[in-house]
C-alpha positions in Angstrom: -38.7 -1.5 -5.6 -38.4 2.1 -6.6 -41.1 4.8 -7.0 -41.6 8.2 -8.5 -43.1 11.1 -6.5 -43.0 14.8 -6.1 -41.8 16.3 -2.9 -41.4 19.8 -1.4 -38.2 21.7 -0.4 -38.4 24.2 2.4 -37.0 27.5 1.1 -37.0 30.9 2.8 -39.4 29.7 5.5 -42.2 28.5 3.1 -42.9 25.2 1.4 -42.4 25.5 -2.3 -43.3 22.7 -4.8 -40.3 21.5 -6.8 -41.0 19.9 -10.1 -39.4 16.5 -10.4 -37.5 15.9 -13.6 -38.3 12.8 -15.6 -37.2 9.9 -13.5 -36.2 6.6 -15.2 -37.2 3.3 -13.7 -39.7 5.0 -11.3 -37.0 6.3 -9.0 -37.7 8.6 -6.1 -36.1 12.0 -6.7 -35.8 15.2 -4.8 -34.6 18.2 -6.9 -32.8 21.3 -5.5 -32.6 24.2 -7.9 -29.2 25.7 -7.2 -30.4 29.3 -7.2 -32.9 28.5 -4.4 -30.4 28.7 -1.6 -31.1 30.3 1.8 -27.7 31.9 2.2 -24.1 31.7 1.0 -20.6 32.4 2.3 -20.4 35.5 0.1 -22.6 37.1 -2.6 -22.9 34.8 -5.6 -23.6 35.3 -9.2 -26.7 33.7 -10.9 -26.7 33.3 -14.6 -29.2 31.3 -16.7 -30.3 29.3 -13.7 -26.8 28.4 -12.6 -25.1 29.7 -9.5 -21.4 30.7 -9.9 -19.4 29.9 -6.8 -15.8 30.4 -6.0 -13.3 28.2 -4.1 -14.3 27.6 -0.4 -17.8 29.1 -1.1 -20.9 27.3 0.3 -24.6 27.5 -0.3 -27.2 26.6 2.4 -30.5 24.8 1.8 -33.3 23.1 3.8 -34.3 19.8 2.3 -37.4 17.8 3.3 -36.5 14.1 3.0 -39.8 12.1 3.0 -38.4 8.6 3.9 -35.2 7.3 5.5 -32.8 5.4 3.3 -29.6 5.6 1.2 -29.6 8.1 -1.6 -27.8 8.7 -4.9 -26.6 12.3 -4.9 -26.0 14.0 -8.3 -24.9 17.5 -9.0 -25.2 19.2 -12.4 -23.7 22.4 -13.7 -21.3 24.2 -16.0 -18.0 22.9 -17.2 -15.5 22.5 -14.4 -12.7 20.3 -13.1 -13.1 21.0 -9.4 -15.2 19.1 -6.9 -17.9 19.8 -4.3 -19.1 18.0 -1.1 -22.3 18.1 0.9 -22.5 18.7 4.6 -25.6 17.6 6.5 -26.9 18.7 9.9 -25.0 21.9 9.9 -26.5 23.1 13.1 -25.9 19.9 15.1 -25.2 20.5 18.8 -22.1 18.3 18.9 -19.9 20.5 16.7 -19.5 17.7 14.2 -19.0 18.1 10.4 -21.1 15.5 8.6 -19.7 15.1 5.1 -22.3 12.8 3.5 -20.8 12.6 0.0 -17.0 12.8 0.2 -15.6 14.8 -2.7 -18.0 14.4 -5.6 -15.9 13.6 -8.7 -17.1 15.6 -11.7 -17.2 14.4 -15.3 -17.6 16.9 -18.2 -20.0 16.0 -21.0 -19.7 16.9 -24.7 -22.4 19.6 -24.1 -20.0 21.4 -21.7 -22.1 20.5 -18.7 -20.7 18.4 -15.9 -22.2 15.9 -13.5 -20.9 14.5 -10.2 -22.4 11.5 -8.5 -22.1 9.4 -5.3 -24.2 6.5 -4.1 -25.4 5.5 -0.6 -25.5 8.8 1.3 -27.6 8.1 4.4 -30.6 10.5 5.0 -33.3 10.2 7.6 -36.8 11.3 7.2 -37.4 15.0 8.0 -36.0 18.4 7.3 -32.2 18.7 6.8 -30.1 21.8 6.9 -27.3 21.3 4.4 -24.5 23.1 2.8 -23.0 22.6 -0.6 -19.3 23.3 -0.4 -17.2 24.2 -3.4 -13.6 23.1 -3.8 -13.0 25.7 -6.6 -14.8 27.9 -9.1 -17.8 26.3 -10.8 -21.4 26.8 -11.8 -24.1 24.7 -10.2 -27.4 24.2 -11.9 -29.2 21.6 -9.7 -28.7 18.8 -7.2 -30.7 15.5 -7.3 -31.3 13.2 -4.4 -32.6 9.7 -5.5 -33.5 7.1 -2.9 -31.8 3.8 -4.0 -32.3 1.8 -0.8 -35.1 2.2 1.7 -34.4 1.9 5.4 -36.1 -1.2 6.9 -36.7 -1.8 10.6 -35.6 -5.3 11.7 -38.8 -7.4 12.1 -37.1 -9.6 14.7 -35.5 -8.3 17.9 -33.8 -11.2 19.8 -33.1 -10.4 23.5 -30.8 -12.9 25.1 -31.0 -14.2 28.6 -27.7 -13.5 30.4 -28.0 -15.5 33.6 -27.1 -19.2 33.8 -24.2 -21.6 33.5 -24.1 -22.7 29.8 -24.1 -20.9 26.5 -27.0 -21.8 24.2 -27.0 -21.0 20.5 -29.9 -18.8 19.4 -28.9 -17.5 16.0 -26.2 -18.3 13.5 -25.1 -18.4 9.9 -22.7 -21.3 9.2 -22.3 -20.3 5.5 -23.0 -23.8 4.1 -25.1 -22.9 1.1 -22.9 -21.9 -1.9 -23.5 -18.7 -3.8 -24.8 -15.4 -2.5 -25.2 -15.0 1.3 -28.5 -16.0 2.8 -31.0 -13.2 2.3 -33.0 -14.4 5.3 -30.0 -13.3 7.5 -28.3 -10.5 5.5 -29.0 -7.4 3.6 -26.4 -5.1 2.0 -25.3 -1.5 2.6 -24.4 0.0 -0.8 -22.5 3.0 -2.0 -19.3 4.9 -2.2 -19.9 8.0 -0.2 -16.9 7.4 2.1 -18.9 5.9 5.0 -17.8 8.6 7.4 -14.2 7.5 7.2 -13.1 8.6 3.7 -13.1 5.0 2.6 -12.3 4.3 -1.1 -14.5 1.3 -2.0 -17.9 1.0 -3.5 -20.0 -1.5 -1.4 -22.0 -3.6 -3.9 -25.4 -5.2 -3.6 -25.5 -9.0 -4.1 -22.4 -9.5 -6.3 -20.4 -12.7 -6.0 -17.2 -10.9 -7.0 -17.4 -9.2 -3.6 -19.5 -11.5 -1.4 -20.1 -15.2 -1.8 -20.4 -18.4 0.2 -17.7 -20.9 -0.9 -16.4 -24.1 0.8 -18.3 -23.4 4.0 -17.1 -19.8 4.4 -18.4 -16.3 3.7 -15.8 -14.6 1.5 -15.8 -10.8 1.3 -13.4 -9.8 -1.4 -12.3 -6.3 -2.4 -11.5 -5.9 -6.1 -9.9 -3.1 -8.1 -11.1 -2.2 -11.6 -8.1 -2.3 -13.9 -9.5 0.4 -16.1 -10.8 2.9 -13.6 -8.6 2.0 -10.6 -11.7 2.1 -8.4 -12.3 -0.5 -5.6 -15.4 -2.5 -4.8 -16.2 -4.6 -1.8 -19.2 -5.7 0.4 -20.8 -4.7 3.7 -23.4 -7.2 5.0 -25.7 -6.4 7.8 -28.5 -8.1 9.7 -30.3 -4.8 9.9 -33.8 -5.2 8.3 -33.7 -8.9 9.1 -32.9 -9.3 12.9 -31.2 -7.3 15.6 -30.0 -8.4 19.0 -29.9 -7.2 22.6 -27.2 -8.9 24.8 -25.6 -12.2 24.3 -22.3 -13.7 23.2 -21.6 -12.8 19.6 -18.8 -14.7 17.8 -17.0 -14.2 14.4 -14.7 -17.1 13.5 -12.5 -15.7 10.7 -9.3 -15.1 8.9 -8.4 -11.5 8.0 -6.4 -10.1 5.1 -2.9 -8.7 5.5 -1.4 -5.9 3.3 -1.4 -2.2 3.9 -4.7 -0.5 3.0 -7.1 -3.2 4.1 -9.6 -2.8 7.0 -11.6 -5.8 8.0 -14.4 -5.6 10.6 -17.1 -7.6 12.4 -19.1 -5.3 14.6 -22.5 -4.2 15.9 -24.3 -0.9 15.3 -27.4 0.4 17.0 -30.7 -0.5 15.4 -31.7 3.1 15.8 -29.1 4.3 13.3 -30.8 6.2 10.4 -28.1 8.6 9.3 -24.8 10.1 10.5 -26.3 12.2 13.3 -27.6 8.9 14.9 -24.0 7.9 15.6 -22.5 7.5 18.2 -25.8 7.9 20.2 -27.0 4.6 18.9 -23.9 2.8 20.1 -21.3 0.7 18.4 -19.5 -2.5 19.5 -16.4 -3.4 17.6 -15.6 -7.1 18.0 -13.2 -7.8 15.1 -11.3 -4.8 13.7 -8.0 -5.3 11.9 -6.0 -3.0 9.7 -3.5 -4.4 7.2 -0.6 -2.1 8.2 -0.6 -3.7 11.7 -0.3 -7.3 10.3 2.9 -8.8 9.0 2.5 -9.8 5.4 4.7 -12.8 5.7 3.8 -14.3 9.1 0.3 -12.9 9.4 1.0 -11.9 13.0 -0.8 -8.7 14.0 -3.3 -7.0 16.2 -7.1 -7.1 16.7 -9.0 -4.2 18.3 -12.1 -4.2 20.4 -13.8 -0.9 21.1 -17.2 0.5 22.2 -18.3 3.9 20.9 -20.9 5.9 22.7 -21.8 9.6 22.8 -19.6 9.9 26.0 -16.7 8.0 24.5 -15.9 7.8 20.8 -12.9 8.1 18.5 -13.8 11.4 16.8 -13.4 13.1 20.1 -10.3 11.0 21.0 -11.5 9.3 24.2 -12.8 6.0 22.9 -12.4 3.0 25.3 -10.8 0.1 23.5 -8.1 -2.5 23.8 -6.0 -4.6 21.4 -4.4 -8.0 21.5 -1.7 -9.7 19.5 -2.5 -12.7 17.4 -0.5 -15.2 15.3 -1.1 -16.1 11.7 -4.3 -14.0 11.4 -4.6 -14.6 7.6 -4.1 -18.4 7.6 -5.5 -19.5 11.0 -9.1 -19.1 12.1 -9.4 -17.1 15.3 -12.7 -16.7 17.2 -13.4 -13.0 17.9 -16.2 -12.5 20.4 -18.0 -10.2 22.9 -20.0 -11.1 25.9 -22.6 -8.4 26.2 -24.4 -8.1 29.5 -26.9 -5.5 30.7 -24.2 -3.6 32.5 -20.8 -4.7 31.0 -19.3 -5.8 27.7 -16.2 -8.1 27.5 -14.1 -8.7 24.5 -12.5 -12.2 23.9 -10.2 -13.9 21.5 -10.3 -17.6 21.3 -12.2 -17.7 24.6 -9.8 -15.5 26.5 -11.0 -12.1 27.8 -8.8 -9.1 27.0 -11.3 -6.1 27.0 -13.9 -4.6 29.3 -16.3 -1.8 28.8 -18.3 -1.0 32.0 -19.3 2.7 31.7 -23.0 2.5 32.4 -24.0 5.6 34.4 -26.4 7.0 31.8 -27.6 6.7 28.2 -24.7 8.7 26.9 -22.3 6.2 28.3 -24.4 3.1 27.9 -26.8 2.9 24.9 -26.4 -0.9 25.0 -29.8 -1.8 26.5 -31.1 -1.3 23.0 -30.9 -3.6 20.0 -27.9 -3.7 17.7 -27.4 -5.1 14.2 -24.5 -7.3 13.2 -22.2 -6.0 10.4 -19.3 -7.7 8.5 -17.4 -5.7 5.9 -14.0 -5.2 4.2 -13.0 -1.6 3.6 -10.1 -0.2 1.5 -8.2 2.9 2.7 -10.1 5.3 4.9 -9.0 7.3 7.9 -7.5 4.3 9.7 -7.2 1.6 7.1 -5.4 4.0 4.8 -3.5 5.9 7.4 -0.2 4.6 5.9 -1.5 4.5 2.3 -2.2 1.5 0.1 0.5 -1.1 -0.7 1.4 -1.2 -4.4 0.9 -5.0 -4.3 -2.6 -4.8 -2.8 -4.7 -7.1 -5.0 -8.0 -8.9 -4.3 -7.8 -9.2 -0.5 -10.2 -11.7 1.1 -11.8 -11.6 4.5 -12.9 -15.2 5.2 -15.6 -15.9 7.8 -16.4 -19.4 8.9 -19.5 -18.5 11.0 -21.3 -15.8 12.9 -23.1 -16.9 16.0 -25.2 -15.5 18.8 -25.6 -17.3 22.2 -27.5 -16.7 25.4 -26.9 -18.2 28.9 -29.1 -21.0 30.1 
């Protein structure tokens, strides 16, 4: 359900009411008037409510976000063929650059105005210091943030016992009911903002072209629009339904081949709200396969297991991970798993351990005493999946999951 409300934007140290434009379908909108910036990279020209910026210019704002969720971001302005992108948490203490929109594609209207739009940008509740970066000369009139998906806290936290001799099943989805995935178990992350990795696809909400249960399997399929050339796919998560602390988590699956695909089954900290949450919240990658590492004919390739924490993560180049070779990954089911104990995490393939993460001296090394949500998704391109480009013959790749299971020891 969507709502309409008026919020305030913090400008020049005072709270100033911002008038909300007419909002169809009762959507929640936050409006930034472009000329109300706090500072810029160089003096800018303001004409008829538009700010004229040059290439590599930026404008800084403070935005008060009233509720956590995923937002549609729209930029309106004068006729232009260049793009912009939005940076969040510009004063973060980790020296990170949080691009929450990717490059906003601009489309010119008959009136001479342009608009650029992206869906799914994650924003937590509270005041955000942001910058609007220009990739060229353009006039900006206003920026709209519309919440399209509210953040929901998982109502069930399952903490598994990890002492005993036998594994006991405590949660699973066997994917037996045809049609859309079971909404008791899964929700959808939606949008095309790049997902922190410059990914190409739009993750759709509840669309059987991209996610469906069929013949006892969950099928996540990426599809390319023949007219626009744009990709869509699906990213399912238990967040908002259930999250887990400890246990053995299994994904029995077949993964796609072909350069440009990036299939994943993983866990993300329940405390994730937006990009500054990561990697403090922790991430456990159980199944992670990129198409350029898998032979298109034989299906032989690699799977990667990795844990990301504030002390060890890939964007600072010291992540702790391991990979293992597998046969016929696209035609044979393999069981990808982790055994997650209070002080160590093991990665397994078909019951054989090949990975250990045991850095647990403090919270920065070990955020894994806190709940995690399960995620399954198929990305196209991105910093890793697209590192060697997309194959010309990439068409409708499928990620096929027989089941997802969580066990405890008894």
